[in-house]
HTML snippet that shows the backbone in 3Dmol.js (N, CA, C, O; Angstrom):
<script src="https://3Dmol.org/build/3Dmol-min.js"></script>
<div id="view" style="width:600px;height:400px;position:relative"></div>
<script>
const pdb = `
ATOM      1  N   MET A   1     -10.166  13.759 -29.358  1.00  0.00           N
ATOM      2  CA  MET A   1      -9.093  13.713 -28.374  1.00  0.00           C
ATOM      3  C   MET A   1      -9.440  12.696 -27.295  1.00  0.00           C
ATOM      4  O   MET A   1     -10.589  12.615 -26.862  1.00  0.00           O
ATOM      5  N   ASP A   2      -8.465  11.930 -26.865  1.00  0.00           N
ATOM      6  CA  ASP A   2      -8.658  10.947 -25.811  1.00  0.00           C
ATOM      7  C   ASP A   2      -8.821  11.646 -24.465  1.00  0.00           C
ATOM      8  O   ASP A   2      -8.281  12.730 -24.242  1.00  0.00           O
ATOM      9  N   GLU A   3      -9.577  11.005 -23.572  1.00  0.00           N
ATOM     10  CA  GLU A   3      -9.756  11.517 -22.208  1.00  0.00           C
ATOM     11  C   GLU A   3      -8.402  11.565 -21.507  1.00  0.00           C
ATOM     12  O   GLU A   3      -7.565  10.680 -21.688  1.00  0.00           O
ATOM     13  N   ARG A   4      -8.202  12.589 -20.721  1.00  0.00           N
ATOM     14  CA  ARG A   4      -6.958  12.771 -19.964  1.00  0.00           C
ATOM     15  C   ARG A   4      -7.292  12.860 -18.476  1.00  0.00           C
ATOM     16  O   ARG A   4      -8.388  13.269 -18.094  1.00  0.00           O
ATOM     17  N   PHE A   5      -6.325  12.469 -17.649  1.00  0.00           N
ATOM     18  CA  PHE A   5      -6.547  12.355 -16.215  1.00  0.00           C
ATOM     19  C   PHE A   5      -5.426  13.023 -15.426  1.00  0.00           C
ATOM     20  O   PHE A   5      -4.308  13.181 -15.916  1.00  0.00           O
ATOM     21  N   ASN A   6      -5.748  13.412 -14.193  1.00  0.00           N
ATOM     22  CA  ASN A   6      -4.784  13.989 -13.264  1.00  0.00           C
ATOM     23  C   ASN A   6      -4.674  13.073 -12.058  1.00  0.00           C
ATOM     24  O   ASN A   6      -5.645  12.419 -11.675  1.00  0.00           O
ATOM     25  N   VAL A   7      -3.495  13.026 -11.461  1.00  0.00           N
ATOM     26  CA  VAL A   7      -3.275  12.259 -10.236  1.00  0.00           C
ATOM     27  C   VAL A   7      -2.776  13.237  -9.181  1.00  0.00           C
ATOM     28  O   VAL A   7      -1.843  14.005  -9.413  1.00  0.00           O
ATOM     29  N   VAL A   8      -3.420  13.192  -8.009  1.00  0.00           N
ATOM     30  CA  VAL A   8      -3.091  14.119  -6.930  1.00  0.00           C
ATOM     31  C   VAL A   8      -2.840  13.323  -5.650  1.00  0.00           C
ATOM     32  O   VAL A   8      -3.593  12.410  -5.313  1.00  0.00           O
ATOM     33  N   GLN A   9      -1.759  13.689  -4.941  1.00  0.00           N
ATOM     34  CA  GLN A   9      -1.551  13.096  -3.622  1.00  0.00           C
ATOM     35  C   GLN A   9      -1.715  14.191  -2.571  1.00  0.00           C
ATOM     36  O   GLN A   9      -1.286  15.329  -2.765  1.00  0.00           O
ATOM     37  N   PHE A  10      -2.336  13.829  -1.469  1.00  0.00           N
ATOM     38  CA  PHE A  10      -2.595  14.738  -0.357  1.00  0.00           C
ATOM     39  C   PHE A  10      -1.756  14.299   0.840  1.00  0.00           C
ATOM     40  O   PHE A  10      -1.554  13.106   1.068  1.00  0.00           O
ATOM     41  N   PHE A  11      -1.276  15.270   1.592  1.00  0.00           N
ATOM     42  CA  PHE A  11      -0.402  14.987   2.723  1.00  0.00           C
ATOM     43  C   PHE A  11      -1.116  15.249   4.046  1.00  0.00           C
ATOM     44  O   PHE A  11      -2.171  15.881   4.084  1.00  0.00           O
ATOM     45  N   LYS A  12      -0.518  14.750   5.132  1.00  0.00           N
ATOM     46  CA  LYS A  12      -1.186  14.865   6.428  1.00  0.00           C
ATOM     47  C   LYS A  12      -1.290  16.304   6.924  1.00  0.00           C
ATOM     48  O   LYS A  12      -2.070  16.571   7.839  1.00  0.00           O
ATOM     49  N   ASP A  13      -0.534  17.239   6.353  1.00  0.00           N
ATOM     50  CA  ASP A  13      -0.668  18.653   6.735  1.00  0.00           C
ATOM     51  C   ASP A  13      -1.704  19.385   5.871  1.00  0.00           C
ATOM     52  O   ASP A  13      -1.779  20.613   5.895  1.00  0.00           O
ATOM     53  N   ASP A  14      -2.506  18.620   5.106  1.00  0.00           N
ATOM     54  CA  ASP A  14      -3.563  19.113   4.219  1.00  0.00           C
ATOM     55  C   ASP A  14      -3.055  19.800   2.955  1.00  0.00           C
ATOM     56  O   ASP A  14      -3.850  20.382   2.217  1.00  0.00           O
ATOM     57  N   SER A  15      -1.760  19.747   2.689  1.00  0.00           N
ATOM     58  CA  SER A  15      -1.264  20.238   1.405  1.00  0.00           C
ATOM     59  C   SER A  15      -1.443  19.111   0.377  1.00  0.00           C
ATOM     60  O   SER A  15      -1.747  17.972   0.731  1.00  0.00           O
ATOM     61  N   TYR A  16      -1.248  19.454  -0.889  1.00  0.00           N
ATOM     62  CA  TYR A  16      -1.397  18.455  -1.945  1.00  0.00           C
ATOM     63  C   TYR A  16      -0.450  18.771  -3.095  1.00  0.00           C
ATOM     64  O   TYR A  16       0.093  19.870  -3.202  1.00  0.00           O
ATOM     65  N   GLU A  17      -0.273  17.768  -3.950  1.00  0.00           N
ATOM     66  CA  GLU A  17       0.621  17.899  -5.093  1.00  0.00           C
ATOM     67  C   GLU A  17       0.038  17.137  -6.277  1.00  0.00           C
ATOM     68  O   GLU A  17      -0.321  15.966  -6.153  1.00  0.00           O
ATOM     69  N   TYR A  18      -0.054  17.806  -7.427  1.00  0.00           N
ATOM     70  CA  TYR A  18      -0.397  17.115  -8.673  1.00  0.00           C
ATOM     71  C   TYR A  18       0.857  16.372  -9.120  1.00  0.00           C
ATOM     72  O   TYR A  18       1.871  16.993  -9.438  1.00  0.00           O
ATOM     73  N   VAL A  19       0.788  15.047  -9.143  1.00  0.00           N
ATOM     74  CA  VAL A  19       1.957  14.267  -9.537  1.00  0.00           C
ATOM     75  C   VAL A  19       1.915  13.886 -11.015  1.00  0.00           C
ATOM     76  O   VAL A  19       2.942  13.529 -11.594  1.00  0.00           O
ATOM     77  N   ARG A  20       0.743  13.959 -11.622  1.00  0.00           N
ATOM     78  CA  ARG A  20       0.577  13.792 -13.070  1.00  0.00           C
ATOM     79  C   ARG A  20      -0.568  14.693 -13.518  1.00  0.00           C
ATOM     80  O   ARG A  20      -1.569  14.830 -12.815  1.00  0.00           O
ATOM     81  N   ARG A  21      -0.419  15.299 -14.676  1.00  0.00           N
ATOM     82  CA  ARG A  21      -1.473  16.130 -15.262  1.00  0.00           C
ATOM     83  C   ARG A  21      -1.680  15.733 -16.720  1.00  0.00           C
ATOM     84  O   ARG A  21      -0.729  15.536 -17.476  1.00  0.00           O
ATOM     85  N   ALA A  22      -2.950  15.623 -17.087  1.00  0.00           N
ATOM     86  CA  ALA A  22      -3.328  15.378 -18.486  1.00  0.00           C
ATOM     87  C   ALA A  22      -2.629  14.160 -19.084  1.00  0.00           C
ATOM     88  O   ALA A  22      -2.047  14.231 -20.166  1.00  0.00           O
ATOM     89  N   VAL A  23      -2.698  13.039 -18.359  1.00  0.00           N
ATOM     90  CA  VAL A  23      -2.076  11.805 -18.842  1.00  0.00           C
ATOM     91  C   VAL A  23      -3.161  10.798 -19.233  1.00  0.00           C
ATOM     92  O   VAL A  23      -4.338  10.988 -18.924  1.00  0.00           O
ATOM     93  N   THR A  24      -2.755   9.735 -19.911  1.00  0.00           N
ATOM     94  CA  THR A  24      -3.693   8.678 -20.291  1.00  0.00           C
ATOM     95  C   THR A  24      -4.184   7.942 -19.046  1.00  0.00           C
ATOM     96  O   THR A  24      -3.597   8.053 -17.970  1.00  0.00           O
ATOM     97  N   ALA A  25      -5.262   7.194 -19.212  1.00  0.00           N
ATOM     98  CA  ALA A  25      -5.798   6.400 -18.104  1.00  0.00           C
ATOM     99  C   ALA A  25      -4.750   5.416 -17.586  1.00  0.00           C
ATOM    100  O   ALA A  25      -4.589   5.253 -16.376  1.00  0.00           O
ATOM    101  N   GLU A  26      -4.051   4.772 -18.493  1.00  0.00           N
ATOM    102  CA  GLU A  26      -3.029   3.798 -18.089  1.00  0.00           C
ATOM    103  C   GLU A  26      -1.935   4.447 -17.249  1.00  0.00           C
ATOM    104  O   GLU A  26      -1.551   3.911 -16.210  1.00  0.00           O
ATOM    105  N   GLU A  27      -1.434   5.595 -17.692  1.00  0.00           N
ATOM    106  CA  GLU A  27      -0.389   6.279 -16.941  1.00  0.00           C
ATOM    107  C   GLU A  27      -0.909   6.756 -15.583  1.00  0.00           C
ATOM    108  O   GLU A  27      -0.186   6.700 -14.588  1.00  0.00           O
ATOM    109  N   ALA A  28      -2.159   7.225 -15.539  1.00  0.00           N
ATOM    110  CA  ALA A  28      -2.747   7.680 -14.278  1.00  0.00           C
ATOM    111  C   ALA A  28      -2.858   6.537 -13.270  1.00  0.00           C
ATOM    112  O   ALA A  28      -2.537   6.712 -12.095  1.00  0.00           O
ATOM    113  N   VAL A  29      -3.306   5.381 -13.722  1.00  0.00           N
ATOM    114  CA  VAL A  29      -3.442   4.228 -12.818  1.00  0.00           C
ATOM    115  C   VAL A  29      -2.075   3.760 -12.327  1.00  0.00           C
ATOM    116  O   VAL A  29      -1.921   3.429 -11.151  1.00  0.00           O
ATOM    117  N   LYS A  30      -1.091   3.731 -13.206  1.00  0.00           N
ATOM    118  CA  LYS A  30       0.258   3.340 -12.791  1.00  0.00           C
ATOM    119  C   LYS A  30       0.812   4.313 -11.754  1.00  0.00           C
ATOM    120  O   LYS A  30       1.411   3.894 -10.764  1.00  0.00           O
ATOM    121  N   ALA A  31       0.612   5.609 -11.981  1.00  0.00           N
ATOM    122  CA  ALA A  31       1.104   6.618 -11.032  1.00  0.00           C
ATOM    123  C   ALA A  31       0.374   6.512  -9.698  1.00  0.00           C
ATOM    124  O   ALA A  31       1.004   6.565  -8.642  1.00  0.00           O
ATOM    125  N   ALA A  32      -0.934   6.364  -9.737  1.00  0.00           N
ATOM    126  CA  ALA A  32      -1.711   6.250  -8.496  1.00  0.00           C
ATOM    127  C   ALA A  32      -1.262   5.027  -7.706  1.00  0.00           C
ATOM    128  O   ALA A  32      -1.112   5.100  -6.487  1.00  0.00           O
ATOM    129  N   SER A  33      -1.049   3.920  -8.379  1.00  0.00           N
ATOM    130  CA  SER A  33      -0.575   2.709  -7.705  1.00  0.00           C
ATOM    131  C   SER A  33       0.771   2.960  -7.036  1.00  0.00           C
ATOM    132  O   SER A  33       0.992   2.554  -5.895  1.00  0.00           O
ATOM    133  N   HIS A  34       1.658   3.625  -7.746  1.00  0.00           N
ATOM    134  CA  HIS A  34       2.970   3.951  -7.179  1.00  0.00           C
ATOM    135  C   HIS A  34       2.827   4.763  -5.893  1.00  0.00           C
ATOM    136  O   HIS A  34       3.446   4.434  -4.881  1.00  0.00           O
ATOM    137  N   TYR A  35       2.019   5.814  -5.925  1.00  0.00           N
ATOM    138  CA  TYR A  35       1.888   6.687  -4.757  1.00  0.00           C
ATOM    139  C   TYR A  35       1.107   6.038  -3.620  1.00  0.00           C
ATOM    140  O   TYR A  35       1.322   6.382  -2.458  1.00  0.00           O
ATOM    141  N   CYS A  36       0.212   5.113  -3.924  1.00  0.00           N
ATOM    142  CA  CYS A  36      -0.525   4.376  -2.877  1.00  0.00           C
ATOM    143  C   CYS A  36       0.364   3.370  -2.158  1.00  0.00           C
ATOM    144  O   CYS A  36       0.071   2.981  -1.028  1.00  0.00           O
ATOM    145  N   HIS A  37       1.445   2.948  -2.803  1.00  0.00           N
ATOM    146  CA  HIS A  37       2.341   1.954  -2.230  1.00  0.00           C
ATOM    147  C   HIS A  37       3.706   2.542  -1.863  1.00  0.00           C
ATOM    148  O   HIS A  37       4.632   1.797  -1.539  1.00  0.00           O
ATOM    149  N   SER A  38       3.835   3.846  -1.910  1.00  0.00           N
ATOM    150  CA  SER A  38       5.121   4.492  -1.629  1.00  0.00           C
ATOM    151  C   SER A  38       5.461   4.436  -0.137  1.00  0.00           C
ATOM    152  O   SER A  38       4.610   4.114   0.692  1.00  0.00           O
ATOM    153  N   VAL A  39       6.697   4.750   0.184  1.00  0.00           N
ATOM    154  CA  VAL A  39       7.117   4.811   1.587  1.00  0.00           C
ATOM    155  C   VAL A  39       6.282   5.846   2.333  1.00  0.00           C
ATOM    156  O   VAL A  39       5.869   5.608   3.468  1.00  0.00           O
ATOM    157  N   GLY A  40       6.031   6.987   1.706  1.00  0.00           N
ATOM    158  CA  GLY A  40       5.209   8.024   2.335  1.00  0.00           C
ATOM    159  C   GLY A  40       3.810   7.540   2.658  1.00  0.00           C
ATOM    160  O   GLY A  40       3.253   7.892   3.698  1.00  0.00           O
ATOM    161  N   ALA A  41       3.240   6.736   1.778  1.00  0.00           N
ATOM    162  CA  ALA A  41       1.896   6.186   2.016  1.00  0.00           C
ATOM    163  C   ALA A  41       1.927   5.159   3.140  1.00  0.00           C
ATOM    164  O   ALA A  41       1.010   5.111   3.960  1.00  0.00           O
ATOM    165  N   LYS A  42       2.963   4.346   3.187  1.00  0.00           N
ATOM    166  CA  LYS A  42       3.072   3.330   4.240  1.00  0.00           C
ATOM    167  C   LYS A  42       3.266   3.965   5.615  1.00  0.00           C
ATOM    168  O   LYS A  42       2.800   3.428   6.620  1.00  0.00           O
ATOM    169  N   LEU A  43       3.957   5.113   5.660  1.00  0.00           N
ATOM    170  CA  LEU A  43       4.210   5.786   6.929  1.00  0.00           C
ATOM    171  C   LEU A  43       3.110   6.775   7.312  1.00  0.00           C
ATOM    172  O   LEU A  43       3.114   7.304   8.423  1.00  0.00           O
ATOM    173  N   GLY A  44       2.182   7.025   6.413  1.00  0.00           N
ATOM    174  CA  GLY A  44       1.088   7.937   6.705  1.00  0.00           C
ATOM    175  C   GLY A  44       1.338   9.383   6.342  1.00  0.00           C
ATOM    176  O   GLY A  44       0.503  10.240   6.630  1.00  0.00           O
ATOM    177  N   PHE A  45       2.475   9.683   5.712  1.00  0.00           N
ATOM    178  CA  PHE A  45       2.722  11.056   5.257  1.00  0.00           C
ATOM    179  C   PHE A  45       1.789  11.412   4.102  1.00  0.00           C
ATOM    180  O   PHE A  45       1.266  12.524   4.030  1.00  0.00           O
ATOM    181  N   THR A  46       1.591  10.451   3.201  1.00  0.00           N
ATOM    182  CA  THR A  46       0.588  10.594   2.150  1.00  0.00           C
ATOM    183  C   THR A  46      -0.701  10.036   2.713  1.00  0.00           C
ATOM    184  O   THR A  46      -0.760   8.870   3.102  1.00  0.00           O
ATOM    185  N   LYS A  47      -1.755  10.875   2.760  1.00  0.00           N
ATOM    186  CA  LYS A  47      -2.997  10.399   3.376  1.00  0.00           C
ATOM    187  C   LYS A  47      -4.092  10.092   2.360  1.00  0.00           C
ATOM    188  O   LYS A  47      -5.094   9.459   2.693  1.00  0.00           O
ATOM    189  N   ARG A  48      -3.897  10.545   1.113  1.00  0.00           N
ATOM    190  CA  ARG A  48      -4.939  10.331   0.106  1.00  0.00           C
ATOM    191  C   ARG A  48      -4.328  10.455  -1.280  1.00  0.00           C
ATOM    192  O   ARG A  48      -3.437  11.277  -1.497  1.00  0.00           O
ATOM    193  N   VAL A  49      -4.803   9.639  -2.225  1.00  0.00           N
ATOM    194  CA  VAL A  49      -4.405   9.717  -3.635  1.00  0.00           C
ATOM    195  C   VAL A  49      -5.677   9.629  -4.463  1.00  0.00           C
ATOM    196  O   VAL A  49      -6.509   8.750  -4.233  1.00  0.00           O
ATOM    197  N   ILE A  50      -5.834  10.532  -5.423  1.00  0.00           N
ATOM    198  CA  ILE A  50      -7.012  10.499  -6.289  1.00  0.00           C
ATOM    199  C   ILE A  50      -6.606  10.607  -7.753  1.00  0.00           C
ATOM    200  O   ILE A  50      -5.544  11.127  -8.093  1.00  0.00           O
ATOM    201  N   ILE A  51      -7.494  10.095  -8.609  1.00  0.00           N
ATOM    202  CA  ILE A  51      -7.407  10.320 -10.057  1.00  0.00           C
ATOM    203  C   ILE A  51      -8.660  11.095 -10.438  1.00  0.00           C
ATOM    204  O   ILE A  51      -9.773  10.691 -10.100  1.00  0.00           O
ATOM    205  N   THR A  52      -8.478  12.205 -11.140  1.00  0.00           N
ATOM    206  CA  THR A  52      -9.614  12.983 -11.623  1.00  0.00           C
ATOM    207  C   THR A  52      -9.603  13.018 -13.143  1.00  0.00           C
ATOM    208  O   THR A  52      -8.552  12.896 -13.772  1.00  0.00           O
ATOM    209  N   ASP A  53     -10.788  13.186 -13.726  1.00  0.00           N
ATOM    210  CA  ASP A  53     -10.883  13.303 -15.183  1.00  0.00           C
ATOM    211  C   ASP A  53     -10.883  14.773 -15.582  1.00  0.00           C
ATOM    212  O   ASP A  53     -10.715  15.647 -14.732  1.00  0.00           O
ATOM    213  N   SER A  54     -11.069  15.046 -16.857  1.00  0.00           N
ATOM    214  CA  SER A  54     -11.008  16.429 -17.354  1.00  0.00           C
ATOM    215  C   SER A  54     -12.143  17.303 -16.815  1.00  0.00           C
ATOM    216  O   SER A  54     -12.047  18.529 -16.856  1.00  0.00           O
ATOM    217  N   GLY A  55     -13.205  16.691 -16.314  1.00  0.00           N
ATOM    218  CA  GLY A  55     -14.304  17.424 -15.691  1.00  0.00           C
ATOM    219  C   GLY A  55     -14.125  17.592 -14.195  1.00  0.00           C
ATOM    220  O   GLY A  55     -15.033  18.059 -13.508  1.00  0.00           O
ATOM    221  N   ASP A  56     -12.949  17.211 -13.678  1.00  0.00           N
ATOM    222  CA  ASP A  56     -12.587  17.277 -12.263  1.00  0.00           C
ATOM    223  C   ASP A  56     -13.425  16.330 -11.396  1.00  0.00           C
ATOM    224  O   ASP A  56     -13.603  16.564 -10.201  1.00  0.00           O
ATOM    225  N   ASN A  57     -13.936  15.260 -12.015  1.00  0.00           N
ATOM    226  CA  ASN A  57     -14.645  14.218 -11.273  1.00  0.00           C
ATOM    227  C   ASN A  57     -13.638  13.203 -10.754  1.00  0.00           C
ATOM    228  O   ASN A  57     -12.695  12.850 -11.462  1.00  0.00           O
ATOM    229  N   ILE A  58     -13.825  12.731  -9.530  1.00  0.00           N
ATOM    230  CA  ILE A  58     -12.937  11.717  -8.971  1.00  0.00           C
ATOM    231  C   ILE A  58     -13.307  10.362  -9.552  1.00  0.00           C
ATOM    232  O   ILE A  58     -14.462   9.942  -9.476  1.00  0.00           O
ATOM    233  N   ASN A  59     -12.322   9.675 -10.134  1.00  0.00           N
ATOM    234  CA  ASN A  59     -12.515   8.350 -10.709  1.00  0.00           C
ATOM    235  C   ASN A  59     -11.881   7.252  -9.873  1.00  0.00           C
ATOM    236  O   ASN A  59     -12.168   6.072 -10.076  1.00  0.00           O
ATOM    237  N   PHE A  60     -11.016   7.632  -8.930  1.00  0.00           N
ATOM    238  CA  PHE A  60     -10.326   6.681  -8.072  1.00  0.00           C
ATOM    239  C   PHE A  60      -9.907   7.426  -6.817  1.00  0.00           C
ATOM    240  O   PHE A  60      -9.503   8.587  -6.875  1.00  0.00           O
ATOM    241  N   GLU A  61     -10.009   6.738  -5.665  1.00  0.00           N
ATOM    242  CA  GLU A  61      -9.561   7.349  -4.412  1.00  0.00           C
ATOM    243  C   GLU A  61      -8.988   6.270  -3.501  1.00  0.00           C
ATOM    244  O   GLU A  61      -9.579   5.205  -3.326  1.00  0.00           O
ATOM    245  N   TRP A  62      -7.840   6.563  -2.932  1.00  0.00           N
ATOM    246  CA  TRP A  62      -7.191   5.730  -1.914  1.00  0.00           C
ATOM    247  C   TRP A  62      -6.979   6.601  -0.686  1.00  0.00           C
ATOM    248  O   TRP A  62      -6.600   7.766  -0.807  1.00  0.00           O
ATOM    249  N   LYS A  63      -7.223   6.038   0.507  1.00  0.00           N
ATOM    250  CA  LYS A  63      -6.995   6.764   1.759  1.00  0.00           C
ATOM    251  C   LYS A  63      -6.138   5.929   2.701  1.00  0.00           C
ATOM    252  O   LYS A  63      -6.313   4.715   2.808  1.00  0.00           O
ATOM    253  N   PHE A  64      -5.215   6.591   3.378  1.00  0.00           N
ATOM    254  CA  PHE A  64      -4.365   5.929   4.350  1.00  0.00           C
ATOM    255  C   PHE A  64      -5.218   5.266   5.427  1.00  0.00           C
ATOM    256  O   PHE A  64      -6.127   5.890   5.974  1.00  0.00           O
ATOM    257  N   GLY A  65      -4.932   4.023   5.726  1.00  0.00           N
ATOM    258  CA  GLY A  65      -5.642   3.282   6.756  1.00  0.00           C
ATOM    259  C   GLY A  65      -6.942   2.651   6.293  1.00  0.00           C
ATOM    260  O   GLY A  65      -7.521   1.831   7.005  1.00  0.00           O
ATOM    261  N   LYS A  66      -7.412   3.026   5.096  1.00  0.00           N
ATOM    262  CA  LYS A  66      -8.663   2.480   4.565  1.00  0.00           C
ATOM    263  C   LYS A  66      -8.473   1.729   3.255  1.00  0.00           C
ATOM    264  O   LYS A  66      -9.247   0.825   2.940  1.00  0.00           O
ATOM    265  N   GLY A  67      -7.450   2.093   2.493  1.00  0.00           N
ATOM    266  CA  GLY A  67      -7.223   1.489   1.181  1.00  0.00           C
ATOM    267  C   GLY A  67      -8.051   2.187   0.119  1.00  0.00           C
ATOM    268  O   GLY A  67      -8.394   3.361   0.261  1.00  0.00           O
ATOM    269  N   ILE A  68      -8.370   1.462  -0.946  1.00  0.00           N
ATOM    270  CA  ILE A  68      -9.149   2.025  -2.044  1.00  0.00           C
ATOM    271  C   ILE A  68     -10.582   2.213  -1.571  1.00  0.00           C
ATOM    272  O   ILE A  68     -11.237   1.266  -1.135  1.00  0.00           O
ATOM    273  N   THR A  69     -11.058   3.446  -1.665  1.00  0.00           N
ATOM    274  CA  THR A  69     -12.427   3.754  -1.207  1.00  0.00           C
ATOM    275  C   THR A  69     -13.382   4.032  -2.354  1.00  0.00           C
ATOM    276  O   THR A  69     -14.598   4.039  -2.163  1.00  0.00           O
ATOM    277  N   PHE A  70     -12.834   4.266  -3.560  1.00  0.00           N
ATOM    278  CA  PHE A  70     -13.678   4.532  -4.722  1.00  0.00           C
ATOM    279  C   PHE A  70     -12.908   4.160  -5.976  1.00  0.00           C
ATOM    280  O   PHE A  70     -11.752   4.546  -6.149  1.00  0.00           O
ATOM    281  N   LYS A  71     -13.573   3.398  -6.857  1.00  0.00           N
ATOM    282  CA  LYS A  71     -12.962   3.096  -8.162  1.00  0.00           C
ATOM    283  C   LYS A  71     -14.029   2.918  -9.199  1.00  0.00           C
ATOM    284  O   LYS A  71     -13.722   2.659 -10.362  1.00  0.00           O
TER     285      LYS A  71
END
`;
const viewer = $3Dmol.createViewer("view");
viewer.addModel(pdb, "pdb");
viewer.setStyle({}, {cartoon: {color: "spectrum"}});
viewer.zoomTo();
viewer.render();
</script>
């Protein structure tokens, strides 16, 4: 089975939302890029976006005001 990834966005009120679950690496990167460049991200409503693997390890992280902090 191919590795699968999750994409999560975090909001300034400390809540979060899984925006993709168990998707391919390509789909995860496309989704993360979308959420890092969204209106919510530009305005600071979205404060963090991560991609995790099936072991719940972070493979990518973006933070508002800092940009990509881990890849």
